[in-house]
N, C-alpha and C positions, 0 to 999 in steps of 0.2 A: 560618248558618254564616259568611257574609261579615262579619257584624257581629263575630263572635268573632275572625276573622282581623285585621280592622282594629283592634279593641280590643287584641289582643295586640301588634300592631306599635306602637301608640301607647305602651303601657306599656313595651315593650322599648326604645323610643327614650328614654323618660324615665329608665329604669334605666341605659342606656348613657351618657346625659349626666351623670348623677350619678357614675358610675364614672370618666368622663373628667375631671370636676372634681376628684375625689379624687386621681387619678394626677397631674394637672398640678400641683396644689398640693404634693404630696409630692415630685415631681421637681424643682420649682423651689426649695423651701424646706428639703427634707430633714426635714420635720416632718409627722407623720401628723395631719391636721386634718380632722375630720368635721363641720365647722360649716356645710356647704352647706345642709343642711335648715333649720337655724335661721335662717340669713340669708334664705333664700327665704320662710320663714314670716313673718319680721318685715316683709319687703317686701310680702307678700300682705296682712298685717294693715293696714299703712299704706294700701295701695290700697283695702281694704275701708272704712277710715275715711273716705277721700276720697269714696267712693261714698255711704256712708250718712249720716255725720255732717255733712259739708260739702255733700252732695247735688250733687257735680260730675258732669258727663257722663262716660261710660265712657272715651272717648278721652283726655280731659284727666287723669282719674285714672290711667290707664295710663302716660301720659307722665310725670306727676309721680312715680309709683312707680318708674319707671326712673331718674329723676334722683335720687330718694332712695336707691335701691340703689347707684348709683355713688358718691354722697357717703358713705354709710354704710360701704361696702366700703373706700373709701380711708381713712376715719378708723380703722376696725378694723385695717387693715393697718399704718398708721403707729404707732398706739398699742400694739398687741399683737404683731403679727407681726415687725416690724423688730427690737425688742429681743430677742425670742426667737431670732432667727436667729444673733445674735452671742453668745448665751449658751452656756456649756459644757454638754455633754449631762448 
């Protein structure tokens, strides 16, 4: 029973973070953007490649994946989101 409660809390927090991300992006850009899952999946795949193909330690792979996520998010924002913000509906 305790395991079910903890599992439910974990999944609830994950869903809450996803919803918070969607609301924050919509409120700041006035654009409904559901790309959080794709961005997280790309970052996870990059981290997986660091672990398996490059055989880096877990901590280094995690840090490099966070750096990649920051750079990738900035590039996507500058190339795709900024031009869309000033475009007419």
